[in-house]
MIROFI-242691 format. One line per 10 residues: their letters; for each residue x, y, z of N, C-alpha, C. Coordinates in steps of 0.05 Angstrom, whole numbers, plus 5000, padded with zeros to 4 digits. Example, Ala and Ser with C-alpha at 12.3 -4.5 7.8 and 13.67 -1.06 7.14 Angstrom:
<lolos>
AS = 5264 4886 5156 5246 4910 5156 5264 4934 5156; 5257 4955 5142 5273 4979 5143 5258 5001 5157
</lolos>
This chain:
<lolos>
MTKREIIIIT = 2929 9374 6139 2939 9354 6159 2957 9334 6145; 2981 9329 6156 2999 9311 6143 2991 9282 6148; 3002 9264 6132 2996 9236 6135 3005 9226 6162; 3028 9236 6172 3039 9227 6198 3020 9235 6220; 3008 9260 6219 2990 9270 6239 2964 9253 6239; 2955 9245 6215 2930 9229 6213 2935 9202 6227; 2958 9190 6222 2965 9164 6234 2965 9166 6265; 2977 9188 6275 2979 9192 6305 2951 9195 6317; 2934 9211 6304 2907 9216 6314 2890 9190 6313; 2893 9175 6291 2878 9150 6288 2886 9130 6310
SFLISITWII = 2913 9128 6315 2923 9110 6336 2912 9118 6363; 2911 9144 6368 2901 9154 6394 2872 9147 6398; 2855 9151 6377 2827 9145 6378 2822 9115 6383; 2838 9098 6370 2835 9069 6373 2842 9061 6402; 2863 9074 6413 2871 9068 6441 2849 9076 6461; 2837 9100 6456 2815 9109 6474 2792 9090 6472; 2785 9081 6448 2763 9062 6444 2767 9037 6460; 2791 9026 6459 2797 9001 6473 2796 9005 6503; 2805 9028 6513 2803 9034 6542 2774 9034 6551; 2757 9047 6535 2728 9048 6542 2716 9020 6542
VIFFTIKFSS = 2722 9004 6522 2711 8977 6520 2720 8960 6544; 2746 8962 6551 2756 8946 6574 2743 8955 6600; 2739 8982 6603 2727 8993 6627 2699 8982 6631; 2682 8983 6610 2655 8973 6613 2653 8943 6615; 2672 8929 6603 2673 8900 6605 2678 8892 6634; 2698 8905 6647 2704 8899 6675 2681 8906 6693; 2669 8930 6687 2647 8939 6704 2623 8919 6702; 2617 8911 6678 2595 8892 6674 2600 8865 6687; 2626 8856 6684 2633 8831 6696 2630 8831 6726; 2639 8853 6739 2637 8854 6768 2608 8855 6777
QTKISDNYII = 2590 8867 6761 2562 8868 6769 2549 8841 6766; 2557 8825 6746 2545 8799 6743 2555 8780 6766; 2579 8784 6775 2589 8767 6797 2573 8773 6823; 2566 8798 6827 2552 8806 6851 2525 8792 6853; 2513 8787 6830 2486 8774 6830 2487 8746 6840; 2511 8733 6840 2513 8705 6849 2514 8705 6880; 2506 8683 6892 2509 8680 6921 2538 8676 6929; 2554 8663 6911 2582 8664 6915 2591 8693 6910; 2601 8706 6930 2604 8735 6928 2624 8742 6906; 2647 8728 6906 2666 8731 6884 2676 8704 6876
NPESSINDSY = 2687 8703 6852 2698 8678 6842 2722 8670 6859; 2723 8646 6871 2745 8638 6887 2772 8639 6872; 2771 8637 6846 2796 8637 6830 2806 8665 6825; 2790 8685 6829 2798 8712 6822 2817 8723 6844; 2836 8740 6836 2855 8751 6854 2843 8774 6869; 2854 8780 6893 2844 8802 6909 2866 8823 6912; 2867 8841 6893 2888 8861 6892 2876 8889 6890; 2855 8894 6905 2841 8919 6902 2843 8937 6927; 2867 8936 6940 2870 8952 6964 2868 8982 6959; 2871 8990 6934 2869 9018 6928 2841 9029 6928
LFDKELNQKF = 2821 9010 6927 2793 9019 6926 2785 9030 6953; 2768 9050 6953 2756 9059 6978 2738 9037 6989; 2734 9038 7015 2720 9016 7029 2692 9011 7017; 2678 9032 7011 2651 9029 7000 2652 9015 6973; 2671 9022 6956 2674 9009 6931 2683 8979 6934; 2700 8975 6954 2709 8948 6960 2685 8931 6969; 2669 8943 6987 2645 8929 6997 2626 8922 6974; 2624 8941 6955 2606 8936 6932 2615 8912 6916; 2641 8910 6913 2652 8888 6897 2648 8861 6912; 2654 8861 6938 2652 8836 6953 2624 8828 6961
CGSSKCKFLF = 2608 8848 6968 2582 8842 6981 2558 8851 6965; 2562 8867 6944 2540 8876 6928 2525 8899 6940; 2537 8912 6960 2525 8936 6972 2548 8953 6984; 2541 8977 6992 2562 8995 7003 2571 8987 7030; 2557 8969 7043 2565 8959 7070 2563 8929 7071; 2583 8916 7082 2584 8887 7085 2576 8880 7114; 2560 8859 7116 2553 8849 7143 2557 8818 7143; 2574 8809 7161 2582 8781 7161 2574 8768 7188; 2570 8742 7186 2568 8725 7210 2590 8704 7206; 2610 8704 7224 2633 8687 7222 2635 8668 7245
PYSISEQETK = 2626 8643 7242 2628 8623 7263 2656 8612 7265; 2674 8627 7278 2702 8621 7276 2711 8597 7293; 2695 8588 7312 2703 8566 7328 2679 8548 7336; 2680 8523 7326 2660 8503 7333 2674 8481 7349; 2665 8476 7373 2681 8460 7391 2677 8430 7387; 2657 8422 7373 2652 8393 7370 2664 8381 7345; 2664 8354 7344 2676 8340 7322 2658 8342 7297; 2669 8333 7275 2658 8339 7249 2628 8334 7246; 2618 8311 7255 2589 8305 7250 2571 8325 7263; 2576 8333 7288 2559 8353 7301 2567 8381 7291
AQKHINQYAQ = 2592 8385 7285 2601 8412 7276 2586 8421 7251; 2582 8403 7232 2568 8411 7208 2539 8417 7214; 2527 8404 7234 2500 8411 7241 2498 8439 7253; 2519 8447 7267 2520 8474 7278 2523 8495 7255; 2537 8488 7234 2538 8506 7211 2510 8511 7200; 2493 8491 7199 2465 8495 7191 2451 8514 7209; 2457 8513 7235 2444 8532 7254 2454 8560 7248; 2480 8563 7244 2490 8590 7238 2480 8600 7211; 2475 8582 7192 2464 8591 7167 2436 8603 7170; 2420 8590 7187 2394 8601 7193 2396 8628 7207
MAQKLDRILV = 2415 8630 7225 2419 8655 7240 2427 8677 7221; 2446 8671 7203 2456 8691 7184 2433 8700 7165; 2416 8682 7157 2394 8688 7139 2374 8707 7153; 2368 8701 7178 2348 8717 7193 2360 8745 7199; 2386 8747 7202 2399 8773 7208 2408 8787 7182; 2402 8776 7159 2410 8787 7134 2440 8792 7133; 2455 8771 7139 2485 8773 7139 2496 8752 7120; 2520 8757 7111 2535 8737 7095 2548 8717 7114; 2544 8691 7108 2557 8671 7125 2585 8665 7114; 2604 8667 7132 2632 8660 7125 2635 8630 7129
LTNVGKSTIK = 2646 8617 7109 2650 8588 7110 2677 8582 7122; 2677 8575 7147 2701 8572 7163 2718 8549 7153; 2744 8551 7157 2762 8529 7150 2758 8504 7166; 2768 8482 7156 2765 8456 7168 2791 8441 7172; 2791 8419 7187 2814 8403 7191 2812 8389 7218; 2827 8368 7222 2827 8353 7248 2799 8346 7257; 2782 8340 7237 2754 8332 7243 2738 8353 7257; 2743 8378 7251 2726 8399 7262 2726 8424 7244; 2714 8446 7254 2711 8470 7238 2721 8494 7255; 2744 8505 7248 2755 8528 7263 2772 8545 7244
SCLKYPFNYY = 2773 8571 7250 2786 8590 7232 2816 8586 7230; 2828 8574 7251 2858 8572 7251 2867 8547 7235; 2848 8531 7225 2856 8506 7211 2864 8511 7182; 2875 8490 7170 2890 8493 7145 2872 8493 7120; 2851 8476 7121 2837 8470 7096 2812 8486 7092; 2805 8493 7067 2781 8509 7062 2756 8492 7067; 2734 8505 7071 2708 8491 7078 2701 8470 7057; 2707 8475 7032 2699 8455 7011 2718 8432 7010; 2738 8430 7027 2754 8406 7029 2738 8384 7041; 2720 8391 7060 2702 8371 7072 2674 8371 7058
YSIESLQKNF = 2664 8394 7052 2635 8396 7046 2630 8408 7018; 2607 8400 7008 2597 8411 6983 2584 8438 6989; 2595 8460 6979 2583 8486 6983 2557 8487 6968; 2555 8473 6945 2530 8473 6930 2507 8460 6946; 2514 8440 6962 2494 8427 6980 2484 8447 7001; 2502 8462 7013 2494 8482 7033 2477 8504 7020; 2485 8512 6996 2470 8533 6981 2442 8523 6974; 2440 8497 6968 2414 8486 6961 2395 8487 6985; 2407 8482 7009 2391 8484 7034 2382 8513 7040; 2399 8532 7031 2394 8560 7037 2398 8577 7011
PELKLMTQEQ = 2379 8575 6992 2383 8587 6966 2385 8618 6967; 2374 8631 6988 2375 8660 6989 2398 8670 7006; 2413 8652 7018 2435 8661 7035 2460 8666 7019; 2474 8688 7025 2499 8694 7012 2522 8681 7029; 2541 8669 7014 2563 8655 7026 2589 8667 7017; 2609 8665 7035 2636 8674 7028 2656 8655 7041; 2677 8647 7026 2697 8630 7038 2714 8646 7058; 2727 8632 7076 2744 8646 7095 2767 8661 7081; 2777 8649 7059 2799 8662 7044 2789 8688 7032; 2765 8688 7021 2754 8713 7010 2749 8734 7031
FHGWIKSRNK = 2738 8725 7054 2733 8742 7077 2759 8755 7087; 2780 8738 7088 2807 8748 7096 2817 8769 7077; 2812 8764 7051 2820 8783 7030 2806 8810 7033; 2780 8809 7040 2765 8833 7044 2776 8849 7067; 2782 8836 7090 2793 8850 7113 2820 8863 7106; 2837 8848 7092 2864 8858 7086 2863 8881 7067; 2842 8882 7049 2840 8903 7029 2828 8929 7040; 2816 8927 7063 2802 8950 7075 2822 8972 7083; 2814 8997 7079 2830 9019 7089 2825 9022 7119; 2800 9020 7128 2793 9022 7156 2786 8994 7166
KPSSQQIIIQ = 2795 8988 7190 2788 8962 7202 2758 8960 7206; 2747 8937 7198 2718 8934 7202 2710 8931 7231; 2686 8940 7237 2675 8937 7265 2667 8908 7270; 2670 8900 7295 2664 8871 7301 2656 8868 7330; 2639 8848 7335 2631 8840 7362 2634 8810 7364; 2644 8800 7386 2646 8771 7391 2622 8762 7408; 2608 8741 7398 2585 8730 7413 2592 8701 7420; 2593 8695 7445 2596 8667 7454 2569 8656 7462; 2559 8636 7448 2533 8624 7455 2539 8599 7472; 2530 8600 7497 2536 8578 7516 2511 8569 7530
ENRNREFHDF = 2512 8546 7543 2490 8534 7557 2493 8538 7587; 2470 8540 7601 2469 8537 7630 2442 8523 7636; 2443 8497 7638 2419 8481 7641 2408 8482 7670; 2422 8495 7688 2413 8497 7715 2393 8520 7720; 2387 8535 7699 2368 8556 7702 2349 8556 7678; 2326 8569 7680 2305 8566 7660 2304 8591 7641; 2320 8611 7646 2318 8635 7629 2343 8639 7612; 2340 8654 7590 2363 8661 7573 2371 8690 7580; 2397 8696 7576 2405 8724 7578 2428 8731 7559; 2432 8757 7556 2452 8767 7536 2466 8791 7549
VQDQSNMILK = 2491 8788 7556 2505 8809 7571 2533 8813 7559; 2543 8837 7562 2570 8843 7554 2589 8833 7575; 2612 8822 7566 2631 8810 7585 2659 8814 7575; 2674 8832 7588 2701 8839 7579 2722 8824 7596; 2714 8804 7611 2734 8789 7628 2747 8768 7611; 2770 8759 7620 2785 8737 7607 2789 8742 7577; 2798 8765 7570 2801 8773 7542 2819 8754 7526; 2841 8747 7538 2860 8729 7524 2848 8703 7518; 2833 8691 7537 2820 8666 7533 2798 8668 7512; 2783 8690 7513 2761 8694 7493 2772 8696 7465
ERDLCLNEFD = 2795 8708 7461 2806 8713 7435 2825 8691 7425; 2827 8670 7440 2847 8649 7435 2843 8636 7407; 2819 8632 7399 2813 8618 7374 2808 8637 7350; 2814 8662 7354 2807 8682 7333 2829 8685 7312; 2852 8672 7315 2874 8674 7296 2880 8703 7290; 2886 8718 7311 2891 8747 7308 2916 8753 7292; 2933 8733 7288 2956 8738 7270 2947 8738 7241; 2924 8727 7235 2913 8727 7208 2892 8749 7204; 2876 8753 7224 2854 8773 7222 2859 8797 7240; 2856 8820 7229 2861 8845 7244 2835 8858 7250
FDNIKHYNLT = 2823 8850 7273 2797 8862 7281 2802 8886 7299; 2782 8904 7299 2785 8929 7313 2768 8931 7338; 2780 8934 7361 2766 8940 7386 2742 8921 7390; 2747 8895 7392 2726 8876 7395 2712 8878 7422; 2686 8879 7422 2670 8878 7446 2660 8849 7449; 2659 8839 7473 2652 8811 7478 2626 8809 7492; 2609 8790 7482 2583 8786 7494 2579 8756 7499; 2565 8749 7520 2556 8722 7526 2526 8720 7522; 2518 8701 7504 2490 8695 7501 2486 8668 7514; 2473 8668 7537 2471 8643 7553 2443 8632 7550
IGGRYWRDVQ = 2442 8606 7543 2416 8592 7538 2410 8576 7564; 2387 8580 7575 2379 8567 7599 2361 8543 7595; 2362 8524 7614 2343 8502 7614 2348 8481 7591; 2328 8464 7588 2330 8443 7567 2315 8455 7542; 2329 8473 7529 2317 8489 7508 2309 8473 7483; 2320 8449 7480 2314 8433 7456 2290 8414 7460; 2277 8415 7483 2257 8395 7490 2232 8395 7473; 2224 8418 7461 2201 8418 7444 2203 8442 7425; 2185 8441 7405 2186 8461 7384 2181 8489 7394; 2163 8493 7413 2157 8519 7423 2181 8531 7438
SLKDLSNFIV = 2195 8514 7453 2219 8524 7467 2240 8533 7447; 2243 8519 7425 2262 8527 7404 2253 8552 7390; 2227 8555 7385 2217 8580 7373 2223 8604 7391; 2218 8600 7417 2223 8622 7436 2253 8629 7437; 2270 8608 7436 2299 8613 7437 2308 8627 7411; 2299 8618 7388 2308 8630 7363 2299 8659 7362; 2275 8665 7372 2266 8693 7373 2283 8710 7391; 2291 8698 7414 2308 8712 7433 2335 8719 7421; 2347 8699 7406 2373 8703 7394 2371 8726 7373; 2352 8724 7355 2349 8744 7333 2343 8771 7345
DNLKPFDDIE = 2325 8773 7365 2318 8799 7377 2343 8812 7390; 2361 8796 7401 2384 8808 7415 2407 8814 7396; 2408 8801 7373 2429 8806 7354 2422 8827 7332; 2396 8831 7328 2387 8851 7308 2398 8879 7314; 2399 8888 7340 2409 8915 7345 2438 8919 7337; 2453 8898 7331 2480 8901 7321 2481 8904 7290; 2460 8913 7279 2458 8914 7250 2479 8933 7238; 2489 8952 7253 2510 8970 7243 2538 8958 7246; 2540 8936 7260 2566 8923 7263 2572 8905 7239; 2596 8907 7228 2601 8893 7203 2606 8863 7207
ILLMKQNFYY = 2619 8855 7229 2625 8827 7233 2615 8818 7261; 2599 8797 7261 2592 8783 7286 2609 8757 7287; 2627 8756 7306 2645 8733 7310 2632 8714 7329; 2625 8690 7319 2609 8672 7335 2625 8648 7345; 2623 8642 7371 2636 8619 7382 2615 8600 7394; 2617 8574 7388 2597 8555 7396 2605 8540 7421; 2588 8543 7442 2590 8526 7466 2563 8514 7473; 2547 8509 7452 2521 8496 7456 2521 8470 7441; 2501 8453 7447 2502 8425 7436 2478 8417 7420; 2456 8431 7422 2432 8424 7408 2423 8446 7389
PLFPNYIPDI = 2404 8440 7371 2395 8461 7352 2384 8486 7366; 2388 8508 7353 2377 8534 7363 2351 8542 7349; 2345 8529 7326 2322 8535 7311 2305 8510 7307; 2279 8513 7305 2261 8489 7303 2261 8476 7276; 2270 8489 7255 2268 8478 7228 2287 8455 7224; 2277 8434 7210 2295 8412 7202 2310 8420 7177; 2336 8417 7178 2353 8423 7155 2369 8398 7148; 2369 8389 7123 2385 8365 7116 2415 8369 7121; 2429 8347 7127 2458 8349 7130 2471 8359 7105; 2494 8373 7109 2509 8382 7086 2523 8358 7073
KYSSHIIKKA = 2522 8356 7047 2535 8334 7033 2565 8338 7033; 2580 8316 7033 2609 8318 7032 2619 8325 7004; 2643 8334 7003 2655 8341 6977 2657 8317 6959; 2656 8322 6933 2655 8300 6914 2680 8283 6914; 2703 8295 6921 2728 8280 6921 2728 8259 6943; 2715 8265 6966 2713 8246 6988 2693 8224 6981; 2670 8232 6970 2650 8212 6963 2661 8193 6942; 2675 8204 6922 2686 8187 6901 2706 8167 6912; 2723 8176 6930 2743 8157 6941 2730 8136 6958; 2710 8144 6974 2696 8125 6992 2681 8104 6975
ITISQQLQPY = 2668 8112 6954 2653 8093 6937 2673 8074 6923; 2696 8085 6915 2716 8067 6903 2725 8046 6922; 2730 8053 6948 2737 8034 6968 2715 8013 6972; 2691 8023 6974 2667 8006 6977 2665 7985 6955; 2669 7995 6930 2667 7977 6907 2688 7956 6907; 2712 7963 6917 2734 7944 6918 2729 7922 6939; 2714 7929 6960 2710 7910 6982 2685 7893 6979; 2665 7902 6963 2639 7889 6962 2641 7859 6955; 2625 7843 6968 2608 7849 6992 2625 7849 7017; 2618 7866 7037 2634 7867 7061 2616 7874 7085
IAAQWRMETG = 2627 7867 7108 2615 7875 7134 2631 7898 7145; 2617 7919 7154 2631 7941 7167 2624 7941 7197; 2644 7944 7213 2640 7946 7242 2651 7973 7252; 2635 7988 7266 2644 8014 7276 2644 8014 7306; 2666 8022 7318 2669 8021 7347 2683 8046 7357; 2667 8062 7371 2679 8086 7384 2686 8078 7413; 2712 8074 7417 2721 8065 7443 2722 8087 7464; 2725 8111 7456 2731 8134 7474 2711 8135 7497; 2686 8130 7492 2665 8135 7512 2658 8109 7528; 2670 8087 7520 2664 8062 7534 2681 8057 7559
NPLNMPKCAE = 2673 8038 7575 2688 8030 7599 2713 8014 7590; 2737 8024 7594 2761 8011 7585 2763 7981 7594; 2753 7975 7618 2755 7948 7628 2740 7928 7611; 2719 7938 7598 2702 7920 7581 2713 7915 7554; 2734 7930 7545 2742 7929 7518 2751 7901 7508; 2768 7886 7523 2777 7860 7513 2753 7841 7509; 2735 7840 7528 2711 7822 7525 2694 7831 7501; 2692 7857 7497 2677 7867 7474 2689 7858 7448; 2716 7859 7447 2730 7850 7423 2725 7821 7417; 2726 7804 7438 2721 7775 7435 2693 7771 7424
KLVSHLEDLK = 2674 7786 7434 2646 7784 7425 2643 7792 7396; 2658 7813 7388 2657 7823 7360 2669 7801 7342; 2691 7789 7350 2704 7768 7333 2684 7745 7329; 2671 7737 7350 2651 7715 7348 2628 7722 7329; 2618 7746 7332 2596 7755 7315 2604 7757 7286; 2628 7767 7281 2637 7770 7253 2641 7743 7240; 2651 7724 7255 2655 7697 7244 2628 7684 7236; 2608 7688 7253 2581 7678 7247 2570 7691 7222; 2572 7717 7220 2560 7732 7198 2574 7725 7171; 2600 7722 7173 2616 7715 7149 2606 7688 7137
KIYNIKNVYF = 2599 7669 7155 2590 7643 7145 2561 7645 7134; 2544 7660 7149 2516 7663 7141 2513 7676 7113; 2529 7697 7109 2526 7713 7084 2548 7707 7064; 2565 7688 7071 2587 7681 7052 2604 7706 7045; 2612 7720 7065 2627 7745 7061 2655 7742 7072; 2675 7751 7058 2703 7749 7067 2713 7775 7079; 2705 7798 7067 2717 7823 7075 2703 7837 7098; 2720 7848 7116 2710 7863 7139 2724 7890 7139; 2709 7911 7141 2720 7938 7144 2715 7948 7172; 2737 7957 7185 2735 7965 7213 2740 7995 7216
ATDYPLNYSL = 2721 8009 7228 2723 8038 7232 2723 8043 7262; 2743 8057 7271 2746 8062 7300 2760 8088 7306; 2757 8098 7330 2771 8122 7339 2799 8115 7351; 2804 8089 7354 2830 8080 7364 2851 8084 7342; 2876 8093 7348 2896 8097 7328 2908 8070 7318; 2898 8060 7296 2906 8034 7285 2936 8035 7276; 2945 8058 7268 2973 8063 7264 2982 8080 7287; 3000 8070 7304 3004 8082 7331 3014 8111 7329; 3026 8118 7307 3036 8146 7304 3015 8165 7294; 2992 8155 7286 2971 8171 7274 2946 8172 7291
RQSFTFHEIK = 2937 8196 7297 2913 8199 7313 2889 8195 7295; 2871 8178 7304 2846 8173 7289 2824 8191 7300; 2826 8199 7325 2807 8218 7338 2823 8240 7351; 2812 8264 7351 2826 8287 7362 2815 8294 7390; 2798 8276 7401 2788 8280 7428 2794 8255 7446; 2804 8234 7434 2809 8209 7449 2837 8210 7460; 2840 8220 7485 2866 8225 7497 2873 8203 7518; 2853 8192 7530 2858 8172 7552 2857 8144 7541; 2878 8137 7526 2879 8110 7514 2893 8091 7535; 2879 8070 7542 2889 8052 7563 2899 8026 7550
KYHGKAIDIL = 2912 8009 7567 2922 7984 7557 2900 7965 7548; 2876 7969 7560 2853 7952 7553 2844 7958 7525; 2846 7983 7516 2839 7990 7488 2858 7975 7469; 2884 7977 7475 2904 7963 7459 2900 7933 7458; 2893 7921 7481 2888 7893 7483 2865 7885 7465; 2844 7901 7464 2821 7895 7448 2828 7895 7418; 2844 7914 7410 2853 7916 7382 2871 7892 7375; 2888 7884 7394 2905 7860 7389 2888 7835 7384; 2866 7833 7399 2848 7809 7396 2836 7810 7368; 2828 7833 7359 2816 7835 7332 2837 7828 7311
RENIDFFSWL = 2861 7839 7314 2881 7834 7294 2889 7805 7292; 2889 7791 7315 2897 7763 7316 2876 7745 7303; 2851 7754 7302 2830 7736 7294 2815 7744 7268; 2817 7770 7262 2803 7780 7238 2822 7795 7220; 2823 7788 7195 2840 7802 7176 2823 7825 7164; 2821 7847 7179 2803 7868 7171 2818 7890 7154; 2802 7905 7139 2811 7928 7125 2804 7953 7141; 2819 7975 7136 2813 8001 7146 2822 8022 7126; 2818 8047 7132 2826 8068 7113 2856 8067 7107; 2872 8054 7126 2901 8053 7122 2909 8034 7099
NFTPTDQFGN = 2890 8018 7090 2896 7999 7068 2895 8013 7040; 2887 8038 7039 2882 8051 7014 2899 8076 7012; 2907 8083 6987 2925 8105 6982 2912 8131 6990; 2925 8147 7007 2913 8173 7015 2918 8194 6992; 2897 8208 6985 2899 8228 6964 2884 8254 6972; 2892 8276 6960 2879 8301 6965 2855 8305 6947; 2844 8329 6947 2820 8334 6931 2825 8334 6901; 2851 8336 6893 2858 8336 6865 2867 8308 6856; 2866 8288 6874 2875 8262 6867 2905 8257 6871; 2919 8277 6881 2948 8274 6886 2953 8259 6912
EMFINEFALS = 2973 8241 6911 2979 8225 6934 2990 8243 6957; 2981 8237 6982 2989 8252 7005 3006 8235 7024; 3022 8248 7040 3036 8234 7062 3014 8225 7081; 3018 8201 7092 2996 8189 7108 2991 8205 7134; 3013 8217 7145 3008 8233 7170 2993 8258 7164; 2997 8270 7141 2982 8294 7133 2953 8287 7128; 2949 8264 7115 2922 8255 7110 2906 8250 7136; 2920 8238 7155 2907 8233 7181 2900 8259 7195; 2918 8279 7194 2912 8304 7207 2891 8320 7193; 2886 8314 7168 2866 8329 7153 2838 8323 7163
GIPGILDKIV = 2834 8300 7176 2808 8292 7186 2791 8277 7166; 2802 8273 7142 2787 8258 7121 2782 8229 7129; 2800 8215 7142 2795 8186 7148 2768 8181 7162; 2761 8198 7181 2735 8195 7195 2711 8197 7177; 2713 8215 7158 2691 8219 7138 2690 8195 7119; 2714 8186 7110 2715 8162 7093 2702 8138 7107; 2710 8134 7133 2698 8112 7148 2668 8113 7148; 2657 8137 7152 2628 8141 7154 2614 8132 7128; 2626 8141 7105 2613 8134 7080 2617 8105 7073; 2640 8094 7078 2645 8065 7073 2627 8048 7090
CSRAKIFLVA = 2623 8055 7115 2604 8040 7132 2576 8042 7122; 2569 8065 7110 2542 8069 7100 2536 8050 7077; 2556 8041 7063 2553 8025 7038 2557 7996 7043; 2562 7987 7067 2568 7959 7073 2543 7942 7070; 2546 7916 7064 2524 7898 7063 2512 7895 7091; 2529 7891 7111 2520 7889 7139 2536 7909 7155; 2522 7923 7173 2535 7944 7190 2531 7936 7219; 2553 7934 7233 2553 7928 7262 2561 7952 7279; 2547 7955 7301 2553 7976 7320 2558 7963 7348; 2572 7977 7365 2579 7966 7391 2554 7965 7409
PPECRRKMSS = 2551 7944 7425 2529 7943 7444 2534 7963 7467; 2514 7968 7484 2516 7988 7505 2540 7984 7524; 2546 7959 7530 2568 7955 7549 2596 7961 7537; 2597 7965 7511 2622 7971 7498 2624 8001 7489; 2604 8016 7496 2604 8045 7490 2586 8058 7512; 2588 8084 7513 2571 8098 7533 2543 8104 7522; 2543 8114 7498 2517 8121 7485 2520 8120 7455; 2498 8120 7441 2498 8121 7412 2508 8148 7403; 2529 8149 7387 2540 8175 7379 2525 8186 7355; 2528 8212 7351 2516 8225 7327 2529 8214 7302
YTSMINSERK = 2554 8206 7304 2569 8195 7281 2554 8169 7272; 2548 8151 7291 2535 8126 7284 2506 8132 7274; 2493 8151 7287 2466 8158 7278 2465 8167 7249; 2486 8182 7241 2487 8192 7214 2491 8169 7194; 2507 8149 7202 2510 8126 7185 2484 8111 7182; 2470 8107 7205 2444 8094 7204 2424 8108 7186; 2424 8135 7188 2405 8150 7171 2411 8147 7142; 2437 8147 7135 2444 8144 7107 2437 8115 7097; 2442 8095 7114 2435 8068 7106 2405 8065 7102; 2390 8077 7119 2361 8076 7117 2352 8088 7091
ALMEDKVEGI = 2364 8112 7084 2357 8125 7059 2364 8109 7035; 2387 8096 7036 2396 8079 7013 2377 8055 7010; 2369 8043 7032 2350 8020 7031 2323 8029 7019; 2314 8053 7027 2288 8063 7017 2290 8069 6987; 2315 8076 6978 2319 8081 6949 2325 8055 6934; 2322 8032 6947 2325 8006 6935 2354 8001 6924; 2373 8013 6938 2401 8008 6931 2408 7979 6938; 2419 7965 6918 2424 7936 6922 2448 7932 6941; 2448 7909 6955 2471 7901 6970 2472 7910 6999; 2450 7923 7008 2449 7932 7036 2428 7916 7050
ENISLEW = 2436 7900 7071 2418 7881 7083 2405 7891 7109; 2418 7910 7122 2407 7920 7148 2414 7949 7152; 2401 7962 7171 2409 7989 7179 2432 7988 7198; 2429 7974 7220 2451 7969 7238 2443 7946 7257; 2464 7933 7267 2460 7910 7285 2482 7911 7306; 2473 7908 7332 2493 7907 7353 2507 7879 7353; 2533 7879 7358 2546 7853 7359 2544 7840 7387
</lolos>
């Protein structure tokens, strides 16, 4: 054998060895990723369209078949919307399905929105609440669908209330197809032959633990037969919990908490006043504003406080929406804000530089549309020395938003956090 032939054979053997090493490295790496509840690394690329569907499923889901629960449309604003995610997480766990973490924006959770789930929420916090539940971001889920050779099977389930009757039912409903599929973002997701079902909840199902147990059993019993369906598309038209278990609220993303605490530290000590005008009687608004001014002046003297932070659903910058449900803004609302501006030199989220999750400065209109201001307000109010809420004549009812602030303030006081004097006080 010549020297040249020996060199060629040696090079060939070295090349084969490297190919084998790389193959087993990749194989081992993919297996270790499957063991995590994060199905795949969000940073990894999704360029595996050449894989057969079973192999693709194995990579994404850790088994030859993927089963997802995708809550693609939640109709309520952020505070209640995140509570519904906890309900869907329990549902996904009981049905042994992967929960798709729907996109967020405009203070709600819907698949057609711009921002990923972790723009608002800590995925680690949700995972801590449900350590056995597998999670997948909407982007990853979208990548799985696009990579498939065959369109995945899917069923749409609309969970809705009918309090005028005492029984629950579950029926197929193929009427109003265009309306039913409006929030599905079909330009992004290519679903195959969707069948539509209505799961209607009767009566005051939230009234006691036994009613919730009966309801949760009804839901699971009716959805279990769809075990061979790969995707359950869930739309929320209910307002109270579906399961009796208490689940802690999902914590917000660290970039929001960090920004809110920075604002709080710059203002300390301060009084925070939160006023949801949308549900109050417009005619009462100016008088309510005068009452708030008087109360703030008294508290500033008693506690020797200069700074006031004002959180509201009224658009303090007229071109920017503060609430995405407050459409009937009357002259009385504007008059109330004018009274506050003339008498109180207050701060709001508009006084601070808007930034994204990476700390980069954002255009203020984009920041407003992101829905982050409402979350910032909530955390800043939670950290105030004194927290004021509107009295009954200035609002219709206590909102879940205000209740969440009260709960956080109570927890901080129990943890002996300094500088918090009350849970809440009506002005």
